[in-house]
C-alpha positions in Angstrom: -40.4 50.3 19.6 -43.5 52.3 19.4 -41.4 55.4 18.5 -40.2 53.4 15.5 -43.2 51.5 14.3 -45.4 54.5 13.8 -42.7 56.4 11.5 -42.0 53.1 9.8 -45.8 52.8 9.0 -46.0 56.4 7.7 -43.0 55.8 5.5 -44.2 52.6 4.1 -47.7 54.0 3.5 -46.5 57.1 1.6 -44.1 54.9 -0.5 -46.7 52.4 -1.1 -49.1 55.4 -2.1 -46.6 57.2 -4.3 -45.6 54.2 -6.1 -49.3 53.2 -6.8 -50.0 56.7 -8.1 -46.8 57.0 -10.3 -46.6 53.6 -11.9 -48.1 53.4 -15.3 -50.5 50.7 -15.3 -49.9 48.1 -18.0 -52.8 46.9 -20.1 -53.3 43.7 -21.3 -52.8 42.7 -25.0 -56.5 41.8 -25.3 -57.5 45.2 -23.7 -54.9 46.8 -26.2 -56.8 44.8 -29.1 -60.2 45.8 -28.2 -59.3 49.3 -27.8 -58.3 49.5 -31.5 -61.1 47.0 -32.7 -63.6 49.4 -31.1 -62.5 52.2 -33.4 -62.3 50.0 -36.3 -65.8 48.7 -35.5 -67.1 52.2 -35.2 -65.9 53.2 -38.7 -67.4 50.1 -40.0 -70.8 50.7 -38.5 -70.8 54.2 -39.6 -70.4 53.2 -43.1 -73.1 50.6 -42.9 -75.4 53.3 -41.9 -74.5 55.3 -44.9 -75.0 52.3 -47.1 -78.7 52.1 -45.8 -79.3 55.5 -46.5 -77.8 55.4 -50.0 -80.6 53.2 -50.9 -83.2 55.9 -49.9 -82.1 58.4 -52.6 -82.7 61.2 -50.2 -80.1 63.8 -51.1 -80.3 65.4 -47.5 -80.0 62.0 -45.6 -77.2 60.9 -47.9 -75.1 64.0 -47.2 -75.7 64.0 -43.4 -74.6 60.2 -43.2 -71.7 61.1 -45.4 -70.6 63.9 -42.9 -71.2 61.5 -39.9 -69.2 58.8 -41.4 -66.3 61.2 -41.9 -66.8 62.6 -38.7 -66.6 58.9 -36.8 -63.6 58.2 -39.0 -61.8 61.4 -37.8 -62.7 60.6 -34.1 -61.5 57.1 -34.7 -58.3 58.0 -36.5 -57.6 60.6 -33.4 -58.3 57.9 -30.7 -56.4 55.2 -32.5 -53.2 57.4 -33.1 -53.5 58.6 -29.5 -52.9 55.0 -28.3 -49.3 54.3 -27.5 -47.6 51.0 -28.6 -47.9 47.8 -27.0 -44.8 46.5 -25.7 -43.0 48.4 -28.1 -44.7 47.1 -30.9 -47.2 49.4 -32.7 -47.8 46.9 -35.7 -51.5 46.2 -34.8 -52.1 50.3 -34.0 -50.4 50.8 -37.4 -52.8 48.3 -39.1 -55.9 50.1 -37.2 -54.8 53.4 -38.7 -54.4 52.0 -42.1 -57.8 50.3 -42.2 -59.4 53.5 -41.0 -57.4 55.7 -43.4 -58.6 53.5 -46.2 -62.2 54.2 -45.1 -61.4 57.6 -45.1 -60.1 57.7 -48.9 -63.2 55.8 -49.8 -65.4 58.6 -47.9 -63.6 61.4 -49.7 -63.8 59.6 -53.1 -66.0 56.8 -53.9 -68.8 57.5 -51.3 -68.7 61.4 -52.0 -69.1 60.5 -56.0 -71.9 58.0 -55.0 -73.9 60.4 -52.8 -73.5 62.9 -55.9 -74.6 60.6 -58.6 -77.4 59.1 -56.2 -78.9 62.6 -55.3 -79.6 63.7 -58.8 -83.3 64.1 -59.4 -84.9 61.1 -61.3 -85.5 63.3 -64.5 -81.5 63.7 -64.9 -80.3 60.3 -63.4 -79.6 58.2 -66.4 -78.3 54.8 -67.2 -74.7 55.7 -67.3 -75.0 57.1 -63.9 -76.5 53.7 -62.7 -73.5 52.0 -64.4 -71.1 54.3 -62.4 -72.7 53.7 -59.3 -72.5 50.0 -59.8 -68.6 50.5 -60.8 -68.1 52.7 -57.4 -69.8 50.0 -55.3 -67.7 47.3 -57.1 -64.6 49.2 -56.3 -65.9 49.8 -52.8 -66.4 46.2 -52.1 -63.2 45.2 -53.5 -61.1 47.8 -51.3 -63.1 47.1 -48.2 -62.9 43.3 -48.4 -58.7 43.5 -49.1 -58.7 46.1 -45.9 -60.6 43.8 -43.8 -58.4 40.8 -44.8 -55.1 42.8 -44.1 -56.8 44.0 -40.7 -57.7 40.5 -39.6 -54.2 39.1 -40.4 -52.6 41.9 -38.6 -55.0 41.2 -35.6 -54.3 37.5 -35.6 -50.6 38.0 -35.7 -50.6 40.5 -33.0 -52.8 37.8 -31.1 -50.3 34.9 -31.9 -47.5 37.2 -30.8 -48.9 37.9 -27.4 -50.5 34.5 -26.8 -54.5 35.2 -26.8 -57.5 34.6 -28.9 -59.5 37.3 -30.5 -63.2 37.0 -30.1 -65.1 35.6 -33.1 -66.8 38.2 -35.0 -70.2 38.2 -35.9 -70.9 38.0 -39.7 -73.7 40.1 -41.0 
């Protein structure tokens, strides 16, 4: 009996070890959601830091923060794109990518233009520049509100489908 028990235990141990190493670990819908939301929040936070610096009118600081925002966008895009789908469902991942790409477009266009205008010396900054900045800010606010609404709907749909409740967001 001992002759068969030891080899059997060795084989069972080997099989158990092999299966635990080779099996793909499934993450929960909540963990999948959270992984994508972390990237969305990182982009929003980088944007908020840029907006704070825009109020200083310091050219170097504004350009630096715009660059950091663009860097965070690129990083968040890469991390989000690297995520697989959840149960063959990429809808929430796609919504995250769409959200981040919206901010990427804003950084390349509206935010870049705002930094250019706000970087002008006081002697060259005109009332028409101020009107343009206000128009840019209104466009940014409209686009980001729409993007946030669409993202929240996609998150709610994903949560409903996979039967979990997303964490409440803190309103700033």
